[in-house]
N, C-alpha and C positions, 0 to 999 in steps of 0.2 A: 242386812244386805245381800242378801240373792236375789233381792226386786233388781237390785244393777247391778248386776256382771251380766244377765240377759240384755239388759238397758243398754247397755255398753257399745252389748253384740248385736242389738239391733239399730247402734249408731251408728257402726264401723262400719255393717251390711248395706245400711243407707247410700251416706258416702260413697263403700265402694258402685257401688247400683250408677249413685246418683252423677260418680266422671264417669263411668262405663257408658249413661247414658249421654253427660256435654261429648263422652269423645264420636259417638256412635252417630250421633247429630248434628251438633256444632263446633263438625273438627275444625283444630286449628290450621285452616287451610296458609295463614300466613306463613305463620314456623312454614309450613310444606313447602312451598313456592320459593321461600328465604333458604331452602335448605337447596331446592332443584337450582334455581339461579347460582347461587354459591359457587354446584358441582359444575351449573355450564362454564357458570365463567370462570371457574378452576381451568377448564376444557380448553375452554375457547380460549384464554390466555397463553397455555401452554401452546395452545396450535399458534396463537400467536408469535409468542417466541421461539420456538421454530421455524418460523418461516422467516422473522426477524437476524436468528442468527441466520440461518442457510443463504438468503441474502447479504450475510456481509463475511460470512465467506465468498458469496461470488464476487464479493468488490475487495475483500485480501488476495485468493485470485487472482484477481485482474487489474491488480497492484502489482501484488509478484512479477505475472507476467509482464508490466512493464522495468519495474524493475533490471530485468532480465534485459530485457532489451535496451534499453539503456546502457546497463554495462558492456553486453554486446557494441554497441556505439563507441561507449567512448575509450573501451580495448582498440578499435578499428579505428582512432582518430587518433590510438598514440602509437597506433603502425604508421599513421601516413606521416603524424609527425619526427615519430625518429624520421623516420626516409626521408623530407624534407630537409630535416638537423643535416644528417649524412649528406643528402646533396650540396644543402650548403655548405658546408667543408668544404666539398670534392672541389663547387665553386670557385671556394675564396683559395684553395689551395692553387688555379689554371690561372685566374689572376692572379697569384703574386709569380708562374712563371712565364702570364706575356707580360704583363713590367716588364722584369725581368731581362726578357725578349723583346720587349718597344727598347726600353733604355736602347739596350746593344743595338741594336736596326738604327737607331737616333744617333749613338753613336760613332757605328759604321759609315751614313751615308753623312753625317760631318766631318770627318777626317776626310772621305771620299771626296766633298766640295771643298777641302783645304787642299785636299791632291792634290785635285784636279785645278782647283787656282793658280798651286805652287807651278803645275807642269805649263799649264800654261806662260809663265808668268819670265820663267827661266825658260823657253825653248825658244 
């Protein structure tokens, strides 16, 4: 049994040496390249995402500015509509007064005509 232990130890040491020789002379380039690509891709993706977020923020800022401008425009239009409705009410009341004055004027004109005819007939 004693010769088996040194054989196992020698086999283990030989396998370790072969593994180290493989790593030294035949490095696993694809694994290292894959790790590098993954690191690069993550960095690029993060940069790309940051750029997209920045662009989306700019778009949202522009939309907020447009909404504010639209709100201001709507408020101004509402003020104009309020002033126009007040002016329309004033015009309607003035028109009613003018209509009454016109009816009185027509009535007075008719009365004057009848008075003139009666004065001419009775004279």
